[in-house]
C-alpha positions, 0 to 999 in steps of 0.5 A: 500500500502506498502511503501519501505523506501529505496524510501524515505528520511526524511526531517528536519520536519520528512516528508518522501519525495520520492527520485524521487522528490528530486533534484539529487544534494540534494541526492548527498549532503545527501550521501556525508554528511552521508558518511563523518559522518560515517567515522568520527564516525569510526575515533572517535572509533579508537581514543578512542581505541588508547587513552585507549591503550596508557594510559594503556601502560604508567600506566603499564610502570610507575608502573613497573618502580616504583615497582623496589623500592617497590613503588606503583603508586597511590594517587595524581599522578604527571606529567610524561615524558618518553623519548626514549633511543636516546632522539628523542622521548618523551611522556608526561602525564600531570595532570591538576587540574580543578578548578571552583568558588563558590558563592563568585565569585559574591562578586568579580564581584559586587566589581569590577563593583563598582570599574569600576563605581567609577573610573574616566573617565581618567582610561584606557577604555580597562582595564574596558572592560577587567574587564567586559568581565572577568565575561562573561559566555559561553552558559553553564553559566560558567565563564572563570577561565583563564579570571577571574584569569588574573585580579590578575595581576593588582594591583589598589590602591583601597580597593574594588579592593583588597577585590575583589581579595581576594574574587576571591582567596577564591572562587576557588574550585578544582573540579577534575583533567584531564589527557592529553597525548602529543607526541613529536619526533625530526625530521631532521632539528630541534634540539628539538622534535616537537609535534605530534598533536593528540587531545585526550582531548575531546575523 
């Protein structure tokens, strides 16, 4: 017997379930989710194309502008801000350095753990919690650079603490750069250009 795949839906176990055995609301939910996902995929492709086009436009313009002085844009690129003639529109290209830690961050963690253990109970408990949380990892096992570096604002009178801070600095690695594009436009009632929220970073 030939099975018409249009008469069945595959469930999460990989089983083919006849559509006439599935409640109408479940069929409608399936259609709704698939329709939304298809639209999201299409939007994602549009944003990818948009991102490629605007980065190319900015690069081309900056290269043209610098060429007036016999300069070629290359090497380590800095941040760029382009403004409209009226000044009500602005495009910002931001180059952010991506950093991580090498194995020496474990020395910093060990020293900080020893500080927490040795300090008296009178020490502020919220600071101790913050210090422990700084080395928590995400699901990929990555330590938050921001949380760890935020520890440097504390200057405790403890040699181990100072050594730990030095270990943090020594463990920093530059692992590349990431480019971000931000858009601003001044709207009526606002003196400063307001951001146009488009998240291109993860596309």
